[in-house]
N, C-alpha and C positions, 0 to 999 in steps of 0.2 A: 504494501500499500504507500503510494505516496503521497508526503503532506507538506502543500505548500508553504509560504510563507504565509500567505493570508490568510488561509484556514488557523492558524494556529496566532494570529493576530486576533481573527475574529472569537474563537476558544476563550483568550482570555480577557476582552472585552463582556463576554457572557456571562464569566465566570465574575469581575470584576463587579460588573454592575448587579449582578444578581448578590449579591454582597449588601453594596450600595443602598439596594434597594430595600432588603430585609428591619433598614436601622433608621429610624424620621431622627430629624438631628437639625440642632435652630439653623436658618440659612435654603434647608430647604426650599423649594416650592412646590404647592401639595395642592387639591383639588379636595374640597369642605362639601358633605351638605351639612349646615346649621339645623335644619328637622328631618328627624328619621324617615320620617313618611313622607319627607316631599324631594321632586324631582331633583330640584335645584341644586347646582350643581357651583359652588363659584373656588376662583385659585387665589390664593394667599404666601403668605411666606411665614414660616416656621418660627417662633422667635424663644422660645424657653420647652423645652422636653423635661419632663420629670425624671425623674427614678423611678426604675421597675415598670415601665409602658402603664405611667400613670397620664393624666392629663397636660395635655399639649398646648402650649399657648399659640396662635394664628393670629396674623395679620392679615383681614380679607381684603383686598382693593378695592373691588367694585366695590364696597360697605363704608371700605376708611373705618372701621372700628378692627381691636384685638379682639378674638374669642376665646376662651377653656374650652377644648374638646377634646372627647375620647381619642385617643390615639387611632382607634380602630374606624371612627368617623375622615380620616384624614388619607389621602394617599401622593403619594409623590407622583409628579406628573415625568419626570424622565430621568434617565441615566444621565450624570454630568462628566462621566469617566469620556475619556477620549479615544482613541485605537492607538497603541502601543507603535512606535516606529520603532526602537531596537539601531536607531543610526543607518536602515537600511530605504534608500532611494528607489523609487521605480523604475 
């Protein structure tokens, strides 16, 4: 089986993003639902994270306010990792 550099880069990015998406941390961009039954989703930035999966403080951009929410009510928008290049030029 032949493994290309691009395949290795892709695998490393998937592993890295998977690890990153498992843990919400301050500065992450997230989507949140302020009401459990609502279909309304807002974008925000995590301001603070309580230990042991406690509530998180999120600044909701559209509303201009901060909210304390359960961790499960937030979803990270995207992985911020970039493909590692290892100094290799295409």
